[in-house]
NUMI-941010 format. One record per residue: residue number from 0; residue in one letter; chain; z, x, y of N, C-alpha, C in turn. Coordinates in steps of 0.05 Angstrom, whole numbers, plus 32768, in hexadecimal, padded with zeros to 4 digits. Each point is the difference from the previous one (the first is absolute). Layout:
! NUMI-941010
NODE   pos   code   unit   n_pz   n_px   n_py   ca_pz   ca_px   ca_py   c_pz   c_px   c_py
NODE   NUM      A      A      Z      X      Y       Z       X       Y      Z      X      Y
...
This chain:
! NUMI-941010
NODE   pos   code   unit   n_pz   n_px   n_py   ca_pz   ca_px   ca_py   c_pz   c_px   c_py
NODE     0      M      A   863A   7F9D   7F1D    7FED    8011    800F   7FE5   8001   7FF2
NODE     1      A      A   8001   8002   7FE5    7FE6    8001    7FF2   7FF0   7FE7   8003
NODE     2      H      A   8010   7FE9   8001    7FF2    7FE6    8004   7FF2   7FFF   801B
NODE     3      E      A   800D   800B   8015    7FF4    8000    801B   7FE7   8010   8000
NODE     4      N      A   8000   8018   7FF3    7FE8    8011    7FFF   7FE9   7FF2   7FF2
NODE     5      E      A   8007   7FF1   7FEB    7FEB    7FF2    7FF2   7FF2   7FEB   8011
NODE     6      T      A   8010   7FF2   8010    7FF5    7FEB    8011   7FEF   800C   8016
NODE     7      D      A   8006   8019   8008    7FF0    800D    8015   7FE5   8009   7FF7
NODE     8      E      A   7FFC   8002   7FE5    7FE7    800A    7FF6   7FEA   7FEB   8005
NODE     9      P      A   7FE9   800A   800B    7FEA    7FED    8005   7FF2   7FF7   7FE6
NODE    10      R      A   7FF4   7FE9   8001    7FF1    7FF7    7FE9   7FE4   800D   8000
NODE    11      I      A   7FFA   800D   7FEA    7FE6    800E    7FFE   7FF1   7FF3   7FE9
NODE    12      Y      A   7FEA   7FF1   8008    7FF0    7FF2    7FEC   7FE9   8013   7FF7
NODE    13      L      A   7FFC   8001   7FE6    7FEF    8015    7FF4   7FE3   7FFE   8009
NODE    14      L      A   7FF2   7FEB   7FFA    7FE3    7FFF    8004   7FF8   8004   801D
NODE    15      P      A   800B   7FF1   8013    7FF8    8004    801C   8005   801C   800A
NODE    16      N      A   8017   800B   7FF9    8006    801B    8009   7FF1   8016   7FF1
NODE    17      L      A   7FF7   7FF9   7FE8    7FEF    8012    7FF1   7FE5   8003   800F
NODE    18      M      A   7FF6   7FE9   800A    7FE7    8001    8010   8004   8010   801A
NODE    19      T      A   8017   7FFD   800C    8006    800F    8018   8001   801E   7FFA
NODE    20      A      A   800C   8007   7FE8    8000    801C    7FF8   7FE4   800A   7FFC
NODE    21      G      A   7FEE   7FF0   7FF5    7FE4    8008    7FFD   7FF3   8005   801B
NODE    22      N      A   8007   7FEF   8014    7FF6    8004    801B   8009   801B   800B
NODE    23      L      A   801A   8007   7FFC    800A    8019    800A   7FF4   8018   7FF2
NODE    24      V      A   7FFD   7FFE   7FE6    7FF4    8016    7FF0   7FE4   8005   8009
NODE    25      C      A   7FF0   7FEB   8004    7FE4    8004    800A   8000   800D   801B
NODE    26      G      A   8012   7FF7   8012    8002    800B    801A   8007   801E   8000
NODE    27      F      A   8013   8007   7FEE    8008    801C    7FFE   7FE9   8011   7FF7
NODE    28      F      A   7FF2   7FF7   7FEB    7FE9    8010    7FF6   7FE9   8000   8014
NODE    29      A      A   7FFE   7FEC   8011    7FEB    8000    8015   8006   8017   8013
NODE    30      V      A   801A   8002   8009    8008    8015    8012   7FFC   801B   7FF3
NODE    31      L      A   8008   8003   7FE6    7FFC    8019    7FF2   7FE3   8008   7FFD
NODE    32      T      A   7FEF   7FEC   7FFB    7FE3    8005    7FFE   7FF4   800A   801A
NODE    33      I      A   8009   7FF4   8016    7FF7    8009    801B   8009   801D   8005
NODE    34      F      A   8019   8007   7FF9    8009    801B    8002   7FEF   8013   7FF0
NODE    35      N      A   7FFA   7FF9   7FE7    7FEF    8011    7FEF   7FE5   8004   800C
NODE    36      G      A   7FF5   7FEB   800C    7FE6    8002    800D   8000   8013   8018
NODE    37      I      A   8016   7FFF   800F    8003    8012    8017   8002   801D   7FF7
NODE    38      V      A   8010   8005   7FEB    8003    801B    7FF5   7FE6   800B   7FF5
NODE    39      E      A   7FF2   7FF0   7FF0    7FE7    8009    7FF4   7FEA   8005   8015
NODE    40      A      A   8000   7FF0   8016    7FEB    8002    8014   8005   8015   8015
NODE    41      T      A   8018   800B   8001    8007    8013    8015   7FFC   801C   7FF5
NODE    42      G      A   7FEF   8010   800C    7FFA    801B    7FF7   8016   8014   8009
NODE    43      K      A   7FFE   8018   7FF6    8013    8015    8008   7FFE   8007   801E
NODE    44      D      A   7FE9   7FFC   800B    7FFC    8005    801D   8008   7FE8   8011
NODE    45      G      A   800A   7FEC   7FF4    8009    7FE8    8010   7FEA   7FEB   8004
NODE    46      S      A   7FE8   8006   7FF5    7FEA    7FED    8003   8005   7FE7   7FEE
NODE    47      Y      A   7FF3   7FEB   8007    8004    7FE7    7FF2   7FE6   7FF4   7FF7
NODE    48      A      A   7FFC   7FFC   7FE5    7FE7    7FF6    7FF5   8004   7FE3   7FF7
NODE    49      F      A   7FF7   7FED   8010    8004    7FE4    7FFA   7FF3   7FF8   7FE6
NODE    50      S      A   7FE9   800D   7FF9    7FF2    7FF9    7FE7   8011   8004   7FE7
NODE    51      I      A   8012   8014   8002    8012    8005    7FE9   8016   7FEC   7FFF
NODE    52      A      A   800A   7FF8   8017    8016    7FED    8001   7FF8   7FE3   7FFB
NODE    53      Q      A   7FE6   7FFA   8004    7FF7    7FE4    7FFF   8008   7FF2   7FE6
NODE    54      P      A   7FFB   800B   7FE8    8008    7FF2    7FE7   801E   7FFA   7FFF
NODE    55      Y      A   8010   8011   800B    801D    7FFC    8000   8007   7FE8   8013
NODE    56      Y      A   7FF3   7FFF   8017    8005    7FEA    8012   7FF7   7FE5   7FF5
NODE    57      E      A   7FEA   8000   7FF3    7FF7    7FE7    7FF4   8013   7FF7   7FEA
NODE    58      R      A   800A   8013   7FF0    8014    7FF9    7FEC   8019   7FF5   800C
NODE    59      A      A   8009   800C   8016    8018    7FF6    800E   7FFC   7FE4   800B
NODE    60      I      A   7FE8   7FFA   8009    7FFA    7FE5    800A   8002   7FEC   7FE9
NODE    61      L      A   7FF5   8007   7FE9    8002    7FEE    7FE9   801D   7FFB   7FF8
NODE    62      L      A   8011   8015   8002    801C    7FFD    7FFB   800E   7FED   8014
NODE    63      I      A   7FF7   8001   8019    800B    7FEE    8014   7FF8   7FE3   7FFA
NODE    64      F      A   7FE7   7FFD   7FF7    7FF7    7FE5    7FF7   8011   7FF6   7FE9
NODE    65      A      A   8006   8012   7FED    8011    7FF8    7FE9   801C   7FF8   800A
NODE    66      S      A   800A   800E   8014    801A    7FF8    800C   7FFF   7FE4   800C
NODE    67      C      A   7FE9   7FF9   800C    7FFC    7FE5    800B   8002   7FEB   7FEA
NODE    68      I      A   7FF4   8006   7FE9    8001    7FED    7FEA   801D   7FFD   7FF5
NODE    69      F      A   800E   8016   7FFD    801C    7FFE    7FF7   8011   7FF1   8014
NODE    70      D      A   7FFB   8005   801A    800F    7FF2    8015   7FFA   7FE2   7FFF
NODE    71      L      A   7FE8   7FF9   7FFA    7FF9    7FE3    7FFD   800F   7FF4   7FE9
NODE    72      L      A   8001   800E   7FEA    800C    7FF6    7FE7   801E   7FFD   8002
NODE    73      D      A   800E   8013   800D    801D    7FFE    8000   800A   7FE7   800E
NODE    74      G      A   7FF4   7FF8   8016    8008    7FE8    800E   7FFA   7FE7   7FF0
NODE    75      R      A   7FE8   8000   7FF3    7FF8    7FE9    7FF0   8013   7FFC   7FE8
NODE    76      L      A   8007   8016   7FF3    8012    7FFE    7FE9   801C   7FF7   8008
NODE    77      A      A   8009   800A   8017    801B    7FF9    8009   8001   7FE2   8007
NODE    78      R      A   7FEB   7FF6   800E    8000    7FE3    8007   7FFB   7FEF   7FE7
NODE    79      L      A   7FF0   800A   7FED    7FFB    7FF0    7FE8   8019   7FFB   7FF1
NODE    80      G      A   8011   8014   7FFD    8019    7FFC    7FF1   8018   7FF9   8011
NODE    81      G      A   7FFB   7FFC   801B    8016    7FF9    8011   8014   8017   8002
NODE    82      K      A   7FF6   8019   7FFF    8012    8018    7FFF   7FFE   8011   8019
NODE    83      E      A   7FFA   7FF5   8017    8000    800F    8019   801C   8009   8006
NODE    84      S      A   8004   8018   8008    801B    800B    8005   8000   8014   8017
NODE    85      P      A   8017   8004   800D    8002    8014    8015   7FF8   801C   7FF6
NODE    86      F      A   8008   8007   7FE7    7FF9    801A    7FF5   7FE1   8003   7FFF
NODE    87      G      A   7FF3   7FEC   7FF5    7FE3    8001    7FFE   7FF2   8003   801B
NODE    88      R      A   800B   7FF2   8014    7FF4    8001    801B   8003   801C   800B
NODE    89      E      A   8017   800C   7FFD    8005    801B    800B   7FF0   8015   7FF1
NODE    90      F      A   8000   7FFE   7FE5    7FF1    8013    7FEF   7FE2   7FFE   8007
NODE    91      D      A   7FF6   7FE9   8004    7FE4    7FFC    8007   7FF9   800D   801A
NODE    92      S      A   8011   7FFE   8014    7FFB    800C    801A   8000   801E   7FFF
NODE    93      L      A   8013   800B   7FF0    8001    801D    7FFD   7FE7   800B   7FF2
NODE    94      A      A   7FF6   7FF1   7FEC    7FE8    8008    7FF3   7FE8   7FFE   8013
NODE    95      D      A   8000   7FEB   8010    7FE9    7FFB    8013   7FFE   8016   8015
NODE    96      V      A   8017   800B   8008    7FFF    8016    8014   7FF0   8018   7FF5
NODE    97      I      A   8004   8005   7FE6    7FF1    8017    7FF4   7FE3   7FF8   7FFA
NODE    98      S      A   7FFC   7FEA   7FF3    7FE5    7FF9    7FF6   7FEE   7FF7   8017
NODE    99      F      A   800B   7FF1   8013    7FEF    7FF4    8015   8005   800C   801C
NODE   100      G      A   8014   8012   8001    8005    800D    801A   7FF9   801E   7FFE
NODE   101      M      A   800E   800E   7FF0    7FFC    801D    7FFE   7FE4   8008   7FF5
NODE   102      A      A   7FF8   7FF3   7FE9    7FE7    8008    7FF3   7FE8   7FFB   8012
NODE   103      P      A   7FFC   7FE8   800C    7FE9    7FFC    8011   8000   8011   8019
NODE   104      S      A   8017   8005   800B    8001    8010    8019   7FF9   801D   7FFA
NODE   105      M      A   8009   800B   7FE9    7FF7    801B    7FF8   7FE3   8001   7FFB
NODE   106      L      A   7FF5   7FEC   7FF3    7FE4    7FFE    7FFA   7FF0   8001   801A
NODE   107      M      A   8007   7FEF   8013    7FF2    7FFF    801A   8003   801A   800F
NODE   108      A      A   8018   800B   8001    8004    8018    800F   7FF0   8018   7FF6
NODE   109      K      A   7FFD   8002   7FE6    7FF2    8017    7FF5   7FE3   7FFB   7FFA
NODE   110      A      A   7FFA   7FE8   7FF7    7FE4    7FFA    7FF7   7FEE   7FF8   8016
NODE   111      V      A   800B   7FF3   8015    7FF0    7FF3    8015   8005   800B   801B
NODE   112      V      A   8018   7FFD   800A    8005    8006    801D   8008   801D   8005
NODE   113      L      A   7FFE   8011   7FEB    8006    801C    8004   7FEF   800D   8016
NODE   114      E      A   7FE7   7FF6   8002    7FED    800C    8013   8006   7FFA   801D
NODE   115      I      A   8012   7FEC   8005    8005    7FF9    801C   801A   800E   800A
NODE   116      G      A   800A   8013   7FF0    8016    8010    800A   801C   7FF3   7FFB
NODE   117      D      A   8013   8009   8011    801C    7FF7    7FFC   8003   7FE2   8003
NODE   118      I      A   7FEE   7FF3   800F    8002    7FE3    8003   7FFF   7FF1   7FE5
NODE   119      G      A   7FF1   800C   7FED    7FFE    7FF4    7FE6   801B   7FFF   7FF2
NODE   120      W      A   8010   8016   8002    801A    8000    7FF4   8013   7FED   800E
NODE   121      W      A   7FFD   7FFD   801A    8011    7FED    800F   7FF9   7FE3   7FF7
NODE   122      L      A   7FE7   7FFB   7FFD    7FF8    7FE5    7FF6   800B   7FFA   7FE5
NODE   123      A      A   7FFF   8014   7FEE    800A    7FFD    7FE5   801F   7FFB   8001
NODE   124      C      A   800D   800F   8011    801D    7FFD    8003   8007   7FE4   800B
NODE   125      L      A   7FF0   7FF7   8014    8005    7FE5    800B   7FFC   7FEB   7FEB
NODE   126      Y      A   7FEC   8003   7FEF    7FFB    7FEC    7FEB   8018   7FFE   7FED
NODE   127      V      A   800B   8016   7FF8    8018    8000    7FEE   8017   7FF3   800E
NODE   128      L      A   8004   8007   8019    8017    7FF5    8010   7FFE   7FE2   8003
NODE   129      C      A   7FE8   7FF6   8007    7FFC    7FE3    8003   8003   7FF2   7FE5
NODE   130      G      A   7FF6   800D   7FEB    8003    7FF3    7FE6   801D   7FFE   7FF7
NODE   131      A      A   8010   8014   8005    801C    7FFF    7FF9   800F   7FEB   8011
NODE   132      I      A   7FF9   7FFE   801A    800C    7FEC    8011   7FF8   7FE4   7FF7
NODE   133      R      A   7FE7   7FFD   7FF8    7FF7    7FE5    7FF7   8010   7FF8   7FE7
NODE   134      L      A   8004   8012   7FED    800F    7FFA    7FE8   801D   7FFA   8006
NODE   135      A      A   800C   8010   8012    801C    7FFA    8007   8003   7FE5   800E
NODE   136      R      A   7FED   7FF9   8011    8001    7FE6    800D   7FFD   7FEA   7FEB
NODE   137      F      A   7FEE   8003   7FED    7FFC    7FEC    7FEC   801A   7FFB   7FF0
NODE   138      N      A   800E   8016   7FF8    8019    7FFD    7FF1   8015   7FF3   8011
NODE   139      C      A   8001   8006   8019    8014    7FF3    8012   7FFB   7FE2   8002
NODE   140      I      A   7FE7   7FF9   8003    7FF8    7FE3    8002   8006   7FF2   7FE6
NODE   141      A      A   7FFA   800D   7FEA    8004    7FF3    7FE6   801E   7FFC   7FFA
NODE   142      A      A   8011   8012   800A    801D    7FFE    7FFB   800E   7FEF   8015
NODE   143      S      A   7FF2   7FF8   8015    800C    7FF0    8015   8008   7FE5   7FF6
NODE   144      P      A   8018   7FF5   8007    8007    7FE5    7FF8   7FEE   7FEA   800C
NODE   145      H      A   7FF2   8008   8016    7FEE    7FEC    800D   7FE4   8000   7FF4
NODE   146      H      A   7FFB   8012   7FED    7FE5    8002    7FF4   7FFA   7FE8   7FEF
NODE   147      Q      A   7FE9   7FF5   8003    7FF7    7FE8    7FF1   7FF2   800A   7FE7
NODE   148      P      A   800B   7FFC   7FE8    7FF3    8009    7FE7   7FE3   7FF6   7FFC
NODE   149      G      A   7FFA   7FE9   800B    7FE6    7FF5    7FFD   7FEA   800C   8012
NODE   150      D      A   8009   8011   8013    7FED    800C    8013   7FEE   8014   7FF0
NODE   151      S      A   7FE6   7FFA   7FFF    7FEE    8011    7FF0   7FF0   8013   8011
NODE   152      D      A   8007   8003   801A    7FF1    8012    8012   800E   801B   8001
NODE   153      F      A   7FEF   8015   8004    800B    801A    8006   7FFF   8004   801F
NODE   154      R      A   8014   800B   800B    8000    8007    801C   7FF8   801D   8003
NODE   155      G      A   7FE8   8004   8009    7FF4    801B    8001   7FF0   8005   7FE7
NODE   156      L      A   7FED   8012   8001    7FEF    8006    7FE9   8010   800D   7FEA
NODE   157      P      A   8000   7FF5   7FE8    800F    800D    7FEA   7FF6   801C   7FFA
NODE   158      I      A   8012   8012   7FFB    7FF9    801C    7FFD   7FEE   8005   7FE7
NODE   159      P      A   8002   7FF1   7FEA    7FEC    8004    7FEB   7FE3   7FFA   8009
NODE   160      M      A   7FFD   7FEB   8011    7FE6    7FF9    800A   7FF6   8016   8013
NODE   161      A      A   8012   800B   8010    7FF8    8015    8013   7FF7   8019   7FF0
NODE   162      A      A   800F   8006   7FEA    7FF9    8017    7FF0   7FE6   7FFB   7FF1
NODE   163      G      A   7FFC   7FE8   7FF6    7FE8    7FF9    7FF2   7FE7   8002   8012
NODE   164      F      A   8004   7FF6   8019    7FEA    8000    8013   7FF7   801D   8007
NODE   165      I      A   8014   8011   8007    7FF9    801B    8009   7FF6   8011   7FE8
NODE   166      S      A   800B   7FFB   7FE9    7FF8    8010    7FE8   7FE4   7FF7   7FF7
NODE   167      S      A   7FFB   7FE6   7FFF    7FE6    7FF7    7FF8   7FEA   8008   8013
NODE   168      L      A   8006   8000   801A    7FED    8008    8014   7FFA   801E   7FFE
NODE   169      T      A   8015   8010   7FFB    7FFD    801D    7FFB   7FEF   8005   7FE7
NODE   170      F      A   8006   7FF1   7FEB    7FF1    8002    7FE7   7FE2   7FFB   8005
NODE   171      L      A   7FFA   7FEB   8010    7FE4    7FF9    8005   7FF3   8016   8011
NODE   172      V      A   800D   800A   8014    7FF4    8014    8012   7FFC   801A   7FF1
NODE   173      I      A   8013   8008   7FF0    7FFD    8019    7FF0   7FE8   7FFD   7FED
NODE   174      H      A   7FFD   7FE9   7FF4    7FEA    7FFB    7FED   7FE5   8003   800D
NODE   175      F      A   7FFD   7FF6   8018    7FE6    7FFF    800E   7FFB   8018   8012
NODE   176      N      A   8012   8014   7FFF    7FFB    8019    800F   7FFF   8017   7FEC
NODE   177      E      A   7FEE   8012   8005    7FFE    8017    7FEF   801A   8011   8002
NODE   178      A      A   8009   800A   7FEA    801A    800E    7FFF   8001   8018   8012
NODE   179      D      A   7FEA   800D   8005    8001    8019    800F   7FFB   7FFB   801E
NODE   180      K      A   7FFF   7FE7   8009    7FFC    7FFA    801C   8019   7FF3   800B
NODE   181      N      A   8003   8003   801A    8017    7FF2    800D   7FF9   7FE2   8002
NODE   182      L      A   8014   7FF0   8006    7FFC    7FE3    8001   7FF4   7FF7   801A
NODE   183      G      A   7FFA   8012   8013    7FF4    7FF8    8019   8010   7FEC   800F
NODE   184      P      A   7FF4   7FEC   800C    800E    7FEC    8010   8013   7FEF   7FEF
NODE   185      W      A   7FFC   8000   7FE5    8012    7FF0    7FEF   801D   8008   8002
NODE   186      K      A   8005   801A   8006    801C    8008    8001   800E   7FF3   8017
NODE   187      W      A   7FF1   7FF9   8016    800D    7FF2    8016   8004   7FE3   7FFA
NODE   188      V      A   7FED   7FF4   7FF0    8003    7FE4    7FF8   8019   7FFD   7FEE
NODE   189      L      A   8003   8012   7FED    8017    7FFF    7FEE   801A   8006   800E
NODE   190      A      A   7FFF   8013   8013    8018    8005    8010   8009   7FE8   8010
NODE   191      G      A   7FEC   7FF2   800C    8006    7FE8    800F   800A   7FEA   7FEE
NODE   192      A      A   7FF5   7FFE   7FE8    8009    7FEC    7FED   801D   8005   7FF8
NODE   193      M      A   8007   8019   7FFD    801C    8007    7FF8   8013   7FF9   8017
NODE   194      L      A   7FF8   8005   8018    8011    7FF8    8017   8003   7FE2   8002
NODE   195      G      A   7FEA   7FF2   7FFC    8001    7FE2    8001   8011   7FF5   7FEA
NODE   196      L      A   7FFE   800B   7FE8    8011    7FF7    7FEA   801E   8004   8006
NODE   197      S      A   8006   8017   800C    801C    8006    8007   800B   7FEB   8013
NODE   198      I      A   7FF0   7FF9   8014    8009    7FEC    8013   8003   7FE5   7FF3
NODE   199      L      A   7FED   7FF9   7FEF    8000    7FE6    7FF2   8019   7FFD   7FEE
NODE   200      M      A   8008   8015   7FF4    8017    7FFF    7FED   801A   7FF8   800F
NODE   201      V      A   8003   8009   8019    8019    7FFA    800F   7FFC   7FE9   8014
NODE   202      S      A   7FE8   7FF4   7FFF    7FFB    7FE9    8012   800C   7FE7   7FF5
NODE   203      S      A   7FFC   7FEA   800E    8009    7FE5    7FF7   7FE9   7FEF   7FF6
NODE   204      V      A   7FE9   800D   7FFC    7FE9    7FF1    7FF5   8006   7FF5   7FE4
NODE   205      R      A   7FFB   7FE7   7FFC    8007    7FF3    7FE6   7FE9   8004   7FEC
NODE   206      Y      A   8007   8008   7FE8    7FED    8003    7FEA   800A   7FEF   7FE8
NODE   207      P      A   7FEE   7FF3   7FF2    8008    7FF0    7FE9   8008   8013   7FE9
NODE   208      S      A   8014   7FF7   7FF1    8009    8010    7FEA   7FF4   7FF8   7FE5
NODE   209      F      A   7FF6   7FE8   7FFE    7FF5    7FF5    7FE7   8014   8003   7FE9
NODE   210      K      A   801A   7FFE   8007    8014    8003    7FEB   8000   7FE9   7FEC
NODE   211      K      A   7FF4   7FE9   8008    8000    7FEA    7FEE   7FEB   8002   7FE9
NODE   212      I      A   7FEF   8015   8002    7FED    8004    7FEB   800E   800D   7FE8
NODE   213      G      A   8000   7FF3   7FE9    800E    800A    7FE9   7FF4   7FF6   7FE7
NODE   214      W      A   800F   8002   7FEA    7FF5    7FF7    7FE6   7FFC   7FE2   7FFE
NODE   215      R      A   800E   7FF1   8011    7FFE    7FE3    7FFF   7FEF   7FF5   8016
NODE   216      T      A   7FF1   8011   800E    7FEF    7FF7    8015   7FE8   7FEF   7FF5
NODE   217      K      A   7FFC   7FE9   800C    7FEA    7FEF    7FF8   7FE5   800A   800C
NODE   218      G      A   7FEB   7FFD   7FF1    7FE6    8008    800A   7FEB   7FEC   7FFA
NODE   219      T      A   7FE8   8004   800B    7FEA    7FEE    7FFA   7FE9   8011   7FF4
NODE   220      P      A   7FED   7FF4   7FF3    7FEA    8010    7FF5   7FF2   8011   8015
NODE   221      L      A   7FFD   7FF5   8018    7FF3    8010    8015   8010   8018   8008
NODE   222      I      A   801A   7FFD   8003    8012    8016    8006   7FFF   8015   7FEB
NODE   223      M      A   8000   7FF8   7FE7    7FFF    8012    7FE9   7FE6   8011   8000
NODE   224      V      A   7FEA   7FF3   8006    7FE6    800D    8001   8000   8015   8017
NODE   225      L      A   800A   7FF7   8017    8001    8012    8017   8012   8018   7FFB
NODE   226      A      A   8017   7FFB   7FF4    8013    8016    7FFA   7FF4   8013   7FEC
NODE   227      A      A   7FF3   7FF6   7FEC    7FF3    8011    7FEC   7FE9   8010   800D
NODE   228      A      A   7FF1   7FF4   8012    7FEA    800E    800D   800B   8017   8012
NODE   229      I      A   8016   7FFA   800E    800C    8015    8011   800A   8017   7FEE
NODE   230      L      A   800D   7FF9   7FEA    800B    8015    7FEE   7FE9   8011   7FF5
NODE   231      I      A   7FEB   7FF3   7FF6    7FEA    8010    7FF5   7FF3   8011   8015
NODE   232      T      A   7FFC   7FF5   8018    7FF3    800F    8016   8012   8018   8008
NODE   233      T      A   801A   7FFC   8000    8013    8015    8007   7FFF   8017   7FEC
NODE   234      V      A   7FFE   7FF9   7FE6    7FFF    8015    7FEC   7FE5   800E   8001
NODE   235      W      A   7FEB   7FF2   8005    7FE5    800C    8000   7FFC   8011   8019
NODE   236      Y      A   8009   7FF6   8017    7FFD    800F    8019   801B   800A   8009
NODE   237      Y      A   800D   8010   7FEF    801C    8007    8005   8003   8012   8018
NODE   238      Y      A   7FEB   800D   800A    8002    8010    8018   8000   7FEF   8019
NODE   239      I      A   7FF4   7FE8   7FFF    7FFB    7FF0    8017   8013   7FE8   8002
NODE   240      M      A   8004   7FF2   7FEA    800E    7FE6    8001   801D   8002   8009
NODE   241      P      A   800F   8014   7FF7    801C    8001    800A   8002   8001   801E
NODE   242      A      A   7FEE   8010   800D    8000    8002    801D   7FF9   7FE5   800C
NODE   243      V      A   7FED   7FF1   7FF4    7FF8    7FE6    800A   8018   7FEC   7FFE
NODE   244      L      A   800D   7FFF   7FE9    8016    7FED    7FFC   8018   8006   8012
NODE   245      F      A   8008   8019   8003    8016    8007    8011   7FF9   7FFB   801D
NODE   246      T      A   7FE7   8005   8008    7FF7    7FFB    801B   8001   7FE2   8007
NODE   247      L      A   7FF7   7FF0   7FED    8001    7FE3    8004   801C   7FF6   8004
NODE   248      Y      A   8013   800B   7FF2    801C    7FF7    8003   800B   8008   801B
NODE   249      V      A   7FFA   8018   8008    800A    800A    801B   7FF4   7FEF   8016
NODE   250      I      A   7FE6   7FFB   7FFF    7FF2    7FF0    8014   8009   7FE3   8000
NODE   251      Y      A   8005   7FF5   7FE8    8008    7FE4    7FFE   801A   7FFB   800F
NODE   252      G      A   8014   8011   7FFC    801A    7FFC    800D   7FFF   8006   801E
NODE   253      L      A   7FF0   8014   8008    7FFF    8009    801B   7FEE   7FEF   8012
NODE   254      V      A   7FE9   7FF8   7FF6    7FEB    7FF3    8010   7FFC   7FE2   7FF9
NODE   255      V      A   7FFE   7FFA   7FE6    7FF8    7FE5    7FF7   8017   7FED   8000
NODE   256      R      A   8016   8008   7FF3    8016    7FEE    7FFB   800C   7FF3   8019
NODE   257      P      A   8004   800F   8016    800C    7FF3    8017   7FF0   7FE9   800C
NODE   258      F      A   7FE6   7FFF   7FFA    7FEF    7FEB    800B   7FFB   7FE9   7FED
NODE   259      L      A   800C   8001   7FE8    7FFD    7FEA    7FED   8014   7FEB   8005
NODE   260      S      A   7FF9   7FE7   7FFC    8014    7FEB    8001   8013   8002   7FE8
NODE   261      S      A   8017   7FF3   8003    8014    8002    7FEA   7FF5   7FF4   7FE7
NODE   262      R      A   7FEF   7FEC   8002    7FF4    7FF3    7FE9   7FED   8013   7FF1
NODE   263      M      A   7FEF   800E   8010    7FED    8013    7FF4   800F   8017   7FF3
NODE   264      R      A   8014   8009   800E    8010    8017    7FF6   800E   7FF8   7FE6
NODE   265      K      A   800A   7FE8   7FFF    800D    7FF7    7FE8   7FEC   7FFE   7FE9
NODE   266      G      A   7FE8   7FF6   8006    7FEC    7FFE    7FEB   7FF8   801A   7FF4
NODE   267      I      A   8000   8015   8011    7FF8    801B    7FF7   8017   800E   7FF1
NODE   268      E      A   8018   7FFD   800A    8016    8011    7FF7   8013   7FF3   7FEC
NODE   269      D      A   8003   7FE5   8002    8013    7FF3    7FEE   7FF4   7FFC   7FE5
NODE   270      I      A   800F   8009   7FEC    7FF7    7FFE    7FE4   8013   7FED   7FF2
NODE   271      E      A   7FF4   7FED   7FF1    8010    7FED    7FF2   8006   800A   7FE4
NODE   272      E      A   8019   7FFD   7FF7    8008    8009    7FE5   7FFD   7FE9   7FED
NODE   273      A      A   7FFA   8006   7FE7    7FFD    7FED    7FEC   801B   7FF4   7FF8
NODE   274      G      A   8001   7FE7   7FFA    8019    7FF4    7FF8   8007   8007   7FE3
NODE   275      P      A   8018   7FF9   7FF7    8008    8006    7FE5   7FEC   7FF4   7FEB
NODE   276      G      A   7FF6   8011   7FEF    7FEF    7FF7    7FEB   7FE2   7FFF   8007
NODE   277      E      A   7FF9   8004   8019    7FE4    7FFD    8008   7FEF   8016   7FF4
NODE   278      N      A   800C   8018   7FFD    7FF0    8016    7FF5   8004   8002   7FE1
NODE   279      D      A   8010   7FEF   7FF5    8006    8001    7FE4   7FEC   7FEE   7FF0
NODE   280      Q      A   7FE8   8008   7FFF    7FEC    7FF0    7FF3   7FF1   8010   7FEA
């Protein structure tokens, strides 16, 4: 009996799941930070001062960005060591529900779409629901015996990208609006973006995963210069560039990619890995 129980235990690989744990921890503290902002900004008479809550919301957005980085690293580490496992896939999805589902929806509901009434809460709820459905569908497809391991496309917008898009856009809008003023027409733009992201997550629109990018990815001097320029620009204009990058990804899959030939698509998305010894110089 003991032997049977041992065989039922899932394989838990340390480094990839440690990154997933970091994702979950950042997501938890993002939610907690949003709660603290709500409590601090709500007066005894029930009034709500956005200027007091603003620093908390910005901190929560940075924590969501940190979750995106951890989510990127866990998959890369798992594939690098050939340690992808059912446990890691399920753990990652559970963490994503908190970090990229619950945290962004709370942020939007309280920081942005609060002014449009109950519809804001419904939009936030719809976002979480669609995100959870998207993750469940992904796990079902990955576990299906008909799934092709070489398929590098995502079916539907990945929830980390949806969270990054809505959080970075909120970060940008909050930065360019005075704290004691309402967001004006921007609250409708962000509400519409949240609805669109919810639909995209459960759609069949194909998005590239770029899973082949790893430690052994080959590059050229031009690509290295461009990558370095993007990194420096992102650090320097940290309020603007995340929104630009996430927006480009969303638009690429939705508008540009369907009209590209297979050859052009392959040239943009397919990354060649270095052969044994090529990087050992």
